[in-house]
N, C-alpha and C positions, 0 to 999 in steps of 0.2 A: 548158733548160740543165742539168737534172738527169737523169741516166740511171741506170737500175737494170738490172743484169746478173745473171742467175741462172746457177748452175752446180751440178753434182753430180747431175743427173738421170741416169737410165739404167735398165737392166734388172736386176732383183733377184728372187731366188726368194722364194716365200712364207715368212714367218718371218724374213726377212732385214732388214737395216738399210740406211739410206741417209741421207746428210747433205747437205742443200741449203744453198747459200750465196747471198746476194744482196748485192752491193756497190753502194753508191750513190756516184756521182761527179758532179762539176760544182760549181757554186756552191751550197753548202748552208749556209743560215743557221739553219735550225731543222728538227728532225725531231720530229713530234708522235706519230705512230703508224707502226709498220711491221708488216707481216704477210704471211701467205701465203694465197692462195686457190687453189682447184683447180677444174677443169672436166673432167668425164669425158664421153665421147661420149653424146649424148642427155640429158645432165643440165645443170642450171643451175649456174652458177658459185657456189661456196660458200666461206665463210670457213673456213679450216682453223685458223689461229692468228694471234694478234696480240699485240703488246707495246707498251705506251705508254712515254712518257718516264719516268714514275715507276716503271716496272717491272711494272705490272699486266699480266697475261696473260689471254687468253681463248682457249678451245679449242672446236672443234666436239665435240659429244658423241661422235661416232664415232671421234675420235682421242684422247680423254682417256686418260691413262695410258700411251699409246704414243708420242706425239709430244711434243717439247719445243722451244719456241721460245726463242731467246736472241739476244743482241746484243753487238756489240763496238763501242762508241761511238768508240773511237779510230780504227777503220778504217771507220766508217759501214757496218757490215755486220751483217746479220741472218742467223741460221741456223735451220734446221729439222731437228732430229734425229728421224728416223723409225725406230722400232723395231717389231718384230712386224708387219711389213707383210703385207698380204693383197691378193688381187686387187681388192677393192673400193677400194683406194687408188690404183689405176691412173688416171691423169689427167695433164693438163697443169697444172703448178703455176706460179702466177704470183706474183711478188713485188709487193707493194704498199707504198707509203709516202706518208704525208701529210707532204710536205716543202715548206717555204717556202709553207705554206698552200695547197698544191695536191696533188691526187691524182696520183701517178706510178705507172706500171706497167712491169714488165719484160715481155719478149717471151715468157716462159714457158720451162719446161723439162719435158720428158717424163719421167714416172715410170711404168714398167711393171713390175708384179709378176706374174710368171708362171713356171711350171715349164718 
């Protein structure tokens, strides 16, 4: 009954920026944690960033200082601002949310950093 839909992915040049959005819909009683994961070809899925209800954020070391996660509680939306992108950031980015005491996943959005 909860759906997560990502948007904002695409092709960007190295050094560029991209902003991902994830909107949650359905019957939402509680949101505990929301975050972004990514999976590159041949790699394991990894946590990129997360944000808790209290506003605590966590980032992968590889994106610290470059990515910023934020939320808009009024719209049940989480964002990922990605700056200084490099080819290593190329991956499918998945929105994740611990909503209604369940793990929910979006279908993913492709981010490609290339010249």
